[in-house]
N, C-alpha and C positions, 0 to 999 in steps of 0.2 A: 554706576554707569561707566566709570573709568575702567574697571576690570573688563567689561564687555568690549570696550574699544581696543584694549590690548589684545584680547583674544582674536578679534576680527582682523586686527592689523598683522598678527602673526600667522594667520591662515593663508594658504596659497591663493592666488588670484582665481576667482570663479568658484571656489569651493563652497562659499556661503550661499551663493545664488543657485547652486545646483539642487534641484529637488530630490528628495529621497527615492522617489519612484524610479528615476533614471539612474540612480547610483549603481544598482546591481544589474543593469541591462534590462531590456524589455522583451516581452514575449510577443511574437507576431500575432496580428489579429487573425481570428478564425482557428487558432491553435487550441485544441482542447486542454484546458488548464486543470480542471477539477476532477474529482472522482464522482461520476454520475450517481445520483440517488438510486436509480434502478440497479446499479452494480454493487450495492452494499447490502450486507446483512444487517437488519436493524432490530428484529424482534428476538426477544429472549427465547421463544419457542423454536425459532430457526436455528439458533446457536445450539440449543439442547438437542435438536434432531440430528444435527451434524455430528455432535459429540457421541451420541448414543448409537446411531445407525451407520455412521460413516466409517471410512478407513483412515489410516494415519500414514504420514510420510515423515520420517525423522531425518533431520540434518543437524550439523554440528551446532548451529546457533538458533534453531527454531524447530518446533513441531507443527506440521501442517495437517489439519483434518480436512477431509473432503467427502462429499456425498453427491452422487449423480442425481439429477432430477429427471424423472421419466416424463413422458408426454402427459399433459393434463394435470400435473401435480401443482405447479405454480404458474400463473399466467406469464411471468417474465421469461424471456429467452436469454441465453447467454450465461455468463458466470457472475456469481455474486460473492463478494469477499468481505469478511469481517475479521476484526482483530481483538484478541483478548490479552490484556496486559494486567496481571494481578498486582495487588499492593505489595507483594513480596519483592517485586522487582525494583521498587524504589518509590520516591515521592511522586506527586502529581506531575511535576515538571519533567522528571525523567521518563515517566510512563508516557506522557503526551509526546515527548521527543521521539521515543521509540515508535509510537503509532504514526507520527508524521513521516518518519524515515521509511517505514514499511509501506505506508500508503503510497508514497511517491515511487518506491521500487516496484510495487504491484502495478501502478499506473503505467510505468514505462515498459514492463515485461508482460503485460496481460495479453498482448496480441497472440502469443504462441498458444495460449489456452483457448482463445476464441477460434483460432484456425483448427485446432483439434476437434472442438465441438462441432464445427461445420462439417467435418469429415466423419464424425461418429454417427452410427445408426441408432435410432430409438433413444437418443439422449437429447433433451431440450436444453439442459444446462447443468451446471455444477455449482454447489455451494462450497466455499472454501473458508476455513477459519485458521488464521495464523496465530500461533502462540509462541512469542519469542522468548529467548533466554536472556539473562542479564547481559551477556556478552555483546548483544546487538548494539547496546549503547556505546560501546568503546570501539566498535569496528569502523573501518573506513567505509564510506558509502558505496564505493565500487564493489567491495566484498559483499555487502548486504544485497546490492543489486544482482550480483552474480548468483548468490545463494537463492534468492527469491526466484530468479530465472530458472535455475536448475530444479527447484521444487515444483514450479508450475509446469515445466517440461515433463517431469516425472509423473505428475498427475495427468497430464494430457496423454502420455503414453499408456498409462493404466486405463484411462477411459476408452481409448481406441481398442485396446486388447479385448476388453469384455464385450 
């Protein structure tokens, strides 16, 4: 008990009473925080279809596979995104960290792809699979964000061209 009293006495005023939820700042209400379920690729068959029938976009730190969905193919509209991070890239903690970082980057940059889909003729949506390289783990988040944005812009451009 004496050790706890010393730790609390050494702590700055108010730090022990401050809840962890407020420590990192709060997100305003009504702000979309998550990655919607309808916007994710979940089935193995969807991933396989994108790999086999889709096109590829290469960038320095990831490979992005994409496949346009024609009208009537899948009931959902818009883009769906999935991530594949193989065991070769590291342990579970590292792989999950890569997926979290990529998921957040896609969430922040997804609007450019949605705008392109709105302007494209005869395209209901697009399925995207992002396959990162090990270097994504060491990159600054701003670089990951920029690279995901460039990849999604390139996909949007290719969708509008066809």
